[in-house]
C-alpha positions as CSV (number, residue, x, y, z in Angstrom):
1,M,248.2,114.1,102.9
2,A,249.8,117.8,102.7
3,D,247.3,120.8,102.2
4,R,247.9,123.3,99.5
5,R,249.6,125.7,101.5
6,T,252.1,123.2,102.7
7,F,252.8,122.1,98.9
8,V,253.6,125.7,97.9
9,K,256.1,126.1,100.8
10,T,257.7,123.0,99.5
11,A,257.4,123.7,95.9
12,G,261.2,123.7,95.3
13,L,261.3,119.9,96.2
14,A,257.9,119.3,94.5
15,L,259.3,120.3,91.0
16,A,261.4,117.4,91.1
17,G,258.7,115.4,89.8
18,L,258.9,116.6,86.0
19,A,260.7,113.3,85.1
20,L,261.8,109.8,86.6
21,G,263.5,106.5,85.7
22,M,261.6,103.2,85.9
23,K,262.3,99.3,86.3
24,G,261.4,97.7,82.8
25,F,258.5,95.2,82.7
26,S,256.3,94.4,79.6
27,A,253.1,92.7,81.2
28,P,250.1,95.1,82.0
29,L,249.5,95.0,86.0
30,F,245.8,94.9,85.4
31,S,244.0,92.9,82.7
32,N,240.4,92.0,81.5
33,V,239.7,95.7,81.2
34,D,236.3,96.5,79.5
35,F,237.5,99.0,76.9
36,S,234.1,100.9,76.8
37,S,234.5,104.5,76.7
38,M,234.7,106.3,80.0
39,R,233.6,109.7,79.0
40,P,230.4,111.3,79.9
41,A,227.5,111.1,77.9
42,L,227.6,113.6,75.0
43,K,224.8,115.8,76.7
44,D,226.8,115.7,79.7
45,R,230.0,117.1,78.5
46,K,231.0,120.6,79.7
47,F,232.7,121.7,76.3
48,V,232.6,120.0,72.9
49,S,235.2,120.6,70.2
50,K,234.8,119.3,66.8
51,T,238.3,119.4,66.1
52,V,239.3,117.5,69.5
53,E,236.8,114.9,68.5
54,E,238.3,114.5,65.0
55,T,241.9,114.2,66.4
56,I,240.8,111.5,68.9
57,L,239.3,109.3,66.1
58,T,242.5,109.9,63.7
59,V,245.0,109.0,66.3
60,K,243.1,105.8,67.6
61,K,243.4,104.4,64.2
62,G,247.3,104.8,64.6
63,I,247.6,102.9,67.6
64,T,247.9,99.2,67.6
65,D,247.5,98.7,71.2
66,P,243.6,98.7,72.1
67,E,244.4,99.6,75.7
68,L,246.4,102.5,74.9
69,A,244.0,103.6,72.3
70,W,241.1,103.5,75.0
71,L,243.2,105.5,77.6
72,F,244.0,108.2,74.9
73,E,240.3,108.6,74.1
74,N,239.3,108.8,77.8
75,C,242.2,111.2,78.8
76,F,242.9,113.5,76.0
77,P,239.3,115.5,76.2
78,N,239.1,115.0,79.9
79,T,239.6,118.7,80.6
80,L,237.0,119.9,78.1
81,D,234.7,116.9,79.0
82,T,234.6,117.7,82.8
83,T,236.1,120.7,84.0
84,V,235.4,123.6,81.8
85,N,232.6,126.1,83.1
86,F,231.6,128.8,80.8
87,R,229.1,131.7,81.7
88,M,228.6,135.4,81.2
89,I,229.3,138.0,83.8
90,D,228.2,141.5,83.5
91,G,228.0,140.5,79.8
92,K,231.5,139.5,79.5
93,P,232.3,135.8,78.9
94,D,234.2,134.0,81.9
95,T,235.6,130.5,81.9
96,F,236.4,128.5,85.2
97,V,238.6,125.5,84.8
98,I,238.6,123.2,87.9
99,T,241.4,120.8,88.4
100,G,239.1,117.6,88.6
101,D,237.8,116.3,92.0
102,I,239.0,119.5,93.8
103,N,236.5,122.6,92.8
104,A,239.1,125.0,92.5
105,M,241.0,126.8,89.6
106,W,245.0,127.3,89.9
107,L,246.8,129.1,87.4
108,R,249.5,126.4,86.9
109,D,247.2,123.6,86.9
110,S,244.4,124.9,84.7
111,T,247.2,126.5,82.3
112,A,248.5,123.1,82.0
113,Q,245.1,121.4,81.4
114,V,244.2,123.6,78.5
115,W,247.6,124.0,77.0
116,S,247.5,120.7,75.1
117,Y,244.7,122.2,72.9
118,L,246.6,125.2,71.8
119,P,247.7,123.2,68.5
120,L,244.0,123.0,67.8
121,T,242.7,126.2,68.0
122,K,243.2,127.0,64.5
123,G,240.7,124.5,63.6
124,D,238.1,125.5,66.2
125,A,236.7,128.9,66.7
126,E,235.3,128.4,69.8
127,L,238.7,126.9,71.2
128,H,240.4,130.2,69.8
129,E,238.1,132.5,71.6
130,R,239.6,131.2,74.8
131,K,243.0,131.3,73.6
132,Y,243.9,134.5,75.3
133,E,243.4,132.9,78.7
134,I,245.9,130.2,77.9
135,D,248.6,132.6,76.3
136,S,248.7,135.1,79.1
137,L,249.7,132.4,81.9
138,C,253.1,130.9,82.4
139,Y,253.9,127.3,82.2
140,P,257.4,126.7,83.7
141,V,257.7,123.3,82.4
142,R,257.6,124.6,79.0
143,F,260.3,126.8,79.7
144,S,262.6,124.2,81.0
145,Y,261.7,122.0,77.8
146,G,263.2,125.1,75.8
147,Y,266.4,125.0,77.7
148,W,266.6,121.2,77.1
149,K,266.0,121.7,73.3
150,T,269.2,123.8,73.5
151,N,271.2,121.2,75.1
152,D,271.7,123.6,78.4
153,P,273.9,121.6,80.5
154,L,272.1,123.0,83.7
155,Y,268.8,121.7,82.5
156,L,270.3,118.3,81.5
157,N,272.0,117.9,84.8
158,T,269.0,118.7,86.5
159,R,267.0,116.0,84.7
160,K,269.7,113.4,85.3
161,F,269.4,114.2,89.1
162,I,265.7,114.1,89.1
163,F,265.5,110.5,88.3
164,S,268.2,109.2,90.2
165,D,269.0,107.9,93.8
166,S,270.3,111.4,94.5
167,N,266.8,112.9,94.7
168,P,265.1,112.3,98.0
169,Y,261.8,112.0,96.3
170,Y,263.1,109.2,93.7
171,F,261.3,106.0,95.0
172,K,261.9,102.5,94.2
173,G,259.3,99.9,94.5
174,K,257.8,96.5,93.6
175,V,255.8,98.1,90.8
176,V,258.1,100.6,89.4
177,A,260.9,103.2,90.5
178,G,259.9,106.9,89.9
179,V,259.4,110.3,91.3
180,G,256.9,111.7,93.7
181,G,257.1,114.7,95.8
182,P,255.9,116.1,99.3
183,H,252.5,116.9,98.2
184,S,251.5,113.4,97.6
185,G,253.5,111.8,100.5
186,M,256.4,109.6,100.8
187,N,256.7,106.4,98.3
188,M,254.0,107.9,96.1
189,I,255.0,108.1,92.4
190,W,253.3,110.7,90.0
191,P,252.3,109.5,86.5
192,L,252.8,113.2,85.5
193,S,256.4,112.7,85.8
194,F,256.5,109.8,83.3
195,T,254.3,112.0,80.9
196,M,256.7,114.8,81.0
197,K,259.9,112.6,80.7
198,A,258.4,111.1,77.5
199,L,257.4,114.6,76.1
200,T,260.8,115.8,76.5
201,S,263.0,112.8,75.6
202,T,264.5,112.0,72.0
203,S,264.9,108.3,72.7
204,D,262.5,105.8,71.3
205,K,263.3,103.4,74.2
206,E,262.7,106.0,76.7
207,I,259.4,107.1,75.7
208,T,258.3,103.5,74.8
209,D,259.0,102.5,78.6
210,C,257.2,105.7,79.8
211,I,254.1,104.6,77.9
212,R,254.3,101.2,79.2
213,T,254.5,102.3,82.6
214,L,251.5,104.5,82.4
215,K,249.5,101.9,80.6
216,S,250.4,99.6,83.1
217,T,249.5,101.7,86.2
218,H,246.1,103.3,85.7
219,S,244.6,100.5,87.8
220,G,242.0,99.5,85.3
221,T,240.3,102.9,85.7
222,G,241.0,104.3,82.1
223,F,242.4,107.5,83.7
224,M,245.8,109.0,84.9
225,H,246.0,109.7,88.7
226,E,247.9,112.2,90.7
227,S,250.2,109.4,92.4
228,F,250.3,105.8,93.2
229,F,252.0,103.7,95.8
230,K,255.3,102.4,94.7
231,D,254.4,98.6,95.3
232,D,250.9,98.7,94.5
233,A,249.6,100.9,91.5
234,S,245.9,100.3,93.0
235,K,246.6,102.4,95.9
236,F,246.5,105.7,94.4
237,T,245.3,109.5,94.9
238,R,242.8,111.3,92.9
239,K,240.7,109.3,90.6
240,W,239.7,112.6,88.7
241,F,242.6,114.5,87.9
242,A,242.2,116.4,84.5
243,W,245.7,117.7,84.3
244,A,247.4,114.5,84.3
245,N,244.8,113.2,81.9
246,T,245.0,115.8,79.5
247,L,248.8,115.9,79.5
248,F,249.0,112.2,78.7
249,G,246.8,112.8,76.0
250,E,249.1,115.5,74.5
251,M,252.1,113.1,75.0
252,I,250.4,110.5,72.9
253,L,249.5,113.0,70.2
254,K,253.2,114.1,70.0
255,V,254.0,110.6,69.6
256,Y,251.6,110.3,66.8
257,H,252.9,113.2,64.8
258,E,256.7,112.8,65.6
259,R,257.3,108.9,66.1
260,S,254.3,107.2,64.9
261,H,256.1,103.6,64.5
262,L,256.1,103.7,68.3
263,L,252.7,103.3,68.3
264,K,252.6,100.1,65.9
265,Q,253.4,98.0,68.8
266,T,251.6,96.6,71.8
267,F,253.1,97.9,75.0
């Protein structure tokens, strides 16, 4: 697997993982999953937000598919549950947000992890206290989405290229066809790409297909991963990857608010 330095050097290609296409399928690849919560016990959670907890309960009531509801409950709070470390240094508050199974904080990753909670800061004083750290950082995917909203031809053409055979990191396999990147290696597909594609889509079918794929490729773990092999989703990288988890939760929350009818089906 490429190290972090190698990934940075090839970031131009890696950014192709913002969106992808897929082969349609309806049956989950993993069945007989126990839908018990995979979250840490309350006493072991790094940070607890009353607003986040209330949001989880509300959204779950609007999701017909029990497995999808379970995924949302596990994934959306994963950053707060497991990666937020708070302490006082020289009398000043300091927050360190790790990426998951890598004990490091990167501006891009950590910004992406906490961005999903921004809409909830008005209802939670402690989340609001840390909002300045979030707003001061740059999140390029959001800027790209802004271009898309204005129907910028360059963005739309780039999006079309990303999930096409013209992209060298667009992989077709027995499980699904989708986008990966040099960071995870050849033939490894990024769940993040399906999530971002759904977040920036205006098509019910496209969003539904993305959700169905994400539900069908978590390998029974109840969480999103960094990548999975195109022919076998049980071969994946990074079992604990908070960015992918929280962004998935944000996408489901967006669908709940804007296209709630989609959540009334079984994926």
